[in-house]
N, C-alpha and C positions, 0 to 999 in steps of 0.2 A: 497492806494495804493491794490492790490486785489489780495489774500489770494492763496497758491498753490494750483491749481487744485486737489482731490483729483483721486482717481484710481478710480474710475464711472466716471469719469469728462472727463478722459485722453480720445483721440481719440481712434474706438482702430484699432489694424492692420491686424487684421484678423492672424494671430501666437495665435494660443490658447499658456498659458503663460508654461513655464518648473515644469513640476510633483514636488510636493513639497518631500519629503522621506514614501514612506512607514509603515506604519507604522506593525511592526510585527506581525504575525499573535500568536491565544494567545498557539499552538501548536513551533514557534518558541520561545515564548518564555521561554513556557516547557524544552525543547531540552536546552537550553540555562543555566537552573537552573539547571540543568539534568548532562549536563558539565562540572560544573566547580564543585561539587558537587564531581564525581569523579577522575576529576584533583586533585581535593582537596586532593585528601583520599593515586592517586597513590602511587605518592612520601613514604606515610606514609608506605604503604603493601611493596616495593621493600625492600622498609633500612631494614625492620622485618624481611620479605625472606629471604634474605641473611644471615643475623642475628643469623638466625634458623636451613635456613638449609630445608628447607618440602619444597614436587613436592605439594604437593597440595596448601601451600601459593607458590608457586612459581608457578601453575597452575593458582589460582586463580586472582595471578597480571597482569602472560601474557594474559587473559582474559581484563581482568582491561586497558593493554592497547590496547585492538583490542575494547572495548567497550568506549575508550576515541579517540578513531581513526572514528568508525560509529559514534558518537555522533554527531563530528564536518562537519562528513560528512554530517548527515541530518540534520541540521543543513545548511548547506548549501544544499542542496536538497528543501528542504522545503521551502527557501530565492526563491530558482531560478525557483519552482514551478506558487509563486502565481503570477510569474509577466504576462501579464494579452499575449493575445496571441497577433503574428503580421503577417505581409508579405508573412513570410518564416515558422513559427510553426503556422497556422488557428488554430486548436485547443488550444493554447499553452502551460505551461508545463511543465505541472500537471507529467509525466510520468515517468521526473526527479525527484520527489520521491521514485518512484515504482522503477530507475533503481537504483538508493540509499537501498533501504531494498533489494535488489539483493547484490549487497555488503555486507550488513552487512552478509546477510546471505551464503553467503560463507566464509566468514572471523571467522564466528566460526564452520564453513565444517571444516576451516584450522587446528584451534585452538584445532579440536577434536583431530587430524590425528599428533598433537608434542605432548601435551599429552600422550593419548594412548601407543606413543615413549616410550616416556621417563618411566613413568609407568611400564613400563611390563617391562624395564631396572633395576631398581627400583627394583622389585620382586625379578632378577635373583640376584642382587651384590644389599643387603640392604646400606643405608646408615643414618650415625644418624638425625638424630631429634629433639632440642629442643623445647618443651613443649611449655614453654608461651606467644613467640612470637607468636607465631599459635595460640593460642586463642584471643589473646586479637585487631591482625587481623581479624582474625575471627569477633567480635563482632562489631566491628570500622565498616569493612564493611560489616555489615550482615543490619547493625544500614543505611548507608550512600546507597543501592541498594536498600534498603525499601521503603528511603525515597525518591531517584529519584522519582524510579518508581509510585509512588502516586503524587508526581507533576504534572510525566505524563499523566497518567489516570485520575486526577481530572482536566487538559486543557481542556477535554473531545474534542481529534481531534485526529481525526477515520484513521486519512490514512496508508497507507500500515506503507508509512516513521518510520511515526512514533506506528503503532505497531511491527513496528520493532526495534527500539530504547526502546518502553518499557519488552520486550521481552528478546532483551536482560541486560536491569537491571535485569530482574527478573530469569535468567537466573545465569546472576552474585550476586543469593541476595543467590543459593540451592550452588554456588560455595562456599563463602562466609560460609554456615550453613556446608556444608561438611567440612573444613578444621576446622572450632570450634568443630565440635565434631569432629576428629581425633586425634583436639592439647590435648583435656580431655580425649580420647583413650590413647592420648601417656604420660599425665604425670600421669596416675591412673594403666597403665602397661608393659609402656616402650617398648611398639611391636613394631618395627617402621615399619611393613608391614603396617599396619593402615592406614601408611600414602599414597604410594604408592596405595592402592583398593580406600581409601577420593579422589584422582585427579583421579582414573578412577568415579567415577560417577556423575564427576566434569561434564568429560567429559558423559558419557551418556543424562543430562540433557541439554548441551550444544547442542548437536544432536535432545534433545527433541525438546529444544526447534525450532533450526534453520528448522525445515522439515514442517514442515504449513508454516511460511514466506512465503521459500525459492514454496513451491505449489499457493502459491495465488504470488507471485511474475512472475511466469511465465503462469499463469494462461489468466493474463493480459494481462502478453507479446505479448505470445500466441495469445493473442484476442479471447479467447471461451469463449460461454455466463456465463456472469458471476452467482455467484452462489443464488440462488434466484429469477431464472430470466428464464422464458417457453417459447420459441421463437413460438413454436407451437401454447402459449397461445395471446403472443403480437400476429400476423399475425391471429388471430381470429377479436382481436377484433377491429380489421384494422377494416377485411372485414364485420361487423358489423354496419358501416355508411353506413347511405342510400347512401352518394356519389360516394363510392363505389363499383365501377360492381364487379373488381382483383383485386388481390392482389398476390405479388410473390416476389424472391429474397427481402426476410425478411435477414439484417443481425443487430448483437446482440452483442456490445465486450462494455466494460468501458475502464474509459483514464485513473480511479484511482481506486484503492475500491471508492470513493466516490463517481465517475459522471455512471451512464450508457449509454450510444450512441445506438441507433438504426432508421435504414433507412431502408425504401421499397420505391414499388416503384405499384403504384397502377393506376388502370385500372381506368378513370371514366367515363360516360354518352361524346356519340360525342359532340352536344348538349350544357355541361356543359364548364361553362363559366373559364373567368379565377380568376373571381373573385369569383369565392364554389368553386375551387381548396384550392382557399389563407384561406377562409370561415373553408373547411371540408380539412384540415392540423393544424389551430388552435382548432377544434372539435376531431384532435386524440390524437394531446400531450397532451390534457386535459383527454381522456381515456387511455392513456398511461402511465401518471403520477405516478397513483395511483399502477401500475404495477411494478414499478422502474424503470421508461427508467426518462431522466431525459434533454436527447438533444435528437430531433427527426429531422430529414427531409428523405420525402415524393417528389419521382419524378413521374411527374399525366402524365398522353396517351392517347390518346382515346383510348375507351377495342376494336375498331374494328382492333387496331394494335395487338392486347396482344393473338387472336386464326387468320387459317388459313385454312377455312375449309378439306382442300384437307391436309397441311402439319404439326396441330397443333398449339403446343404456340411456340412462336416467341423463349421465352426461353428453350433450351434443358436440363438445369436444372432443370428448374419450372416443377415442375407438380402439379399438377390441382383440386382445391377444391371449389364447391359450399357452399358460406355462407348460412348458415342459414335463411328459407324467401326467394329464387328469387327464380326470375319463370323460371320455365322446360326447359321455351323457350330459354331464355337468352341463351348465352355462358359459360361453367365455366372458374370458377381463377381460374388463378395458387396461388399456396403454397404452399412455400417451406417448407417439409417438418424441 
C-alpha cells in the first residue's frame, strides 16, 4: 500500500498557500503588556478617587482612561502598520501608526483642558479631600506607569506610535507623583488647595509631553524633510555619481519616524543604456543609505531634455547647480534648492 503523499509530493496548483498568523512585533507585544497593566490599575484608581474626592486623583484617573484608550488604539495601529503593501496602499500601512500617535496627542490636549477647568473651579470653591486614598493611589499608579513605560522602552521599538504611548505613560507617572505629593501634603497640613494645584501640575506635565509628539506627527503627515536629513546634501550626493550629468526635482519625506523616502529626477548622457541607469540607481541607493534614506526611487532622462539653449530648464521650479568636477562645456545641472 502506498503511503499518503507528503506535502512536498503533492502537485503545485499555482496558488500560494494562505499566510499563517503573523507574529506580533516587539512593539506590539510591549503595548499589550502596558495596556494590561494600565487597565488593571484603572478600576482601583477610580474607586480611590471616588472615596477620597481628590481632583488630583480624579485627574490622574481620567488621564488613565485616556491611557487605556490610547494604548488600545496604539495596539491596533501597530498591528495594521505591519501589514505588507498591496494594490491600494503601495507604501504599506505605516502611516496608520502615525495617525494613532496623532490621536494620542489630541487626547492629551483634550484632557489638559478638562483638568485646568476643574482645577480653577476648585481653587474658587474648595472641596474636602481625604488624603490616605490619594497617597495609596499615587504610589501604586507611579509604580504601574513606570513599569509599563519600562516595558515599552525595553522592547526597542522606536515608531511614533510606540513613542506616543511611552510619553503618555511617563506623563501619567508624573501625574501619579503629583497625586502622591499632594496626598502627603494634605495629610500633613490639611490645606485642600494643594489638591487643585497638584491637578494643574498634572495638566502642565501632560501638555509638555504632548507638544513634541504632535510636532513630530504633523511633520510626518505634512511630508516635511525629516529631522537629521539635509535635502541639499542628498541632491549633492546624487550629483556626484559619474552617470549623473544633472539632478533635479529632489523630494525627501518620511513614511513614519523609521523610514525615510527620497525621489529624484536624474539626467544622464544620451548614450547611457538602460542597464547603466539601473546600475547607477543601485549605486545611488547605497550612497544615500548613510544619509538616512531607506527607500529611494530615480527617474532617468537623457541630458538633452534637461536644458534648452533658448528656454533654459524644462522644470521652471528647478535651480541649476553644476556638480563639482563637471566640464564647463556641459550643460548645468538642475538642482532643487
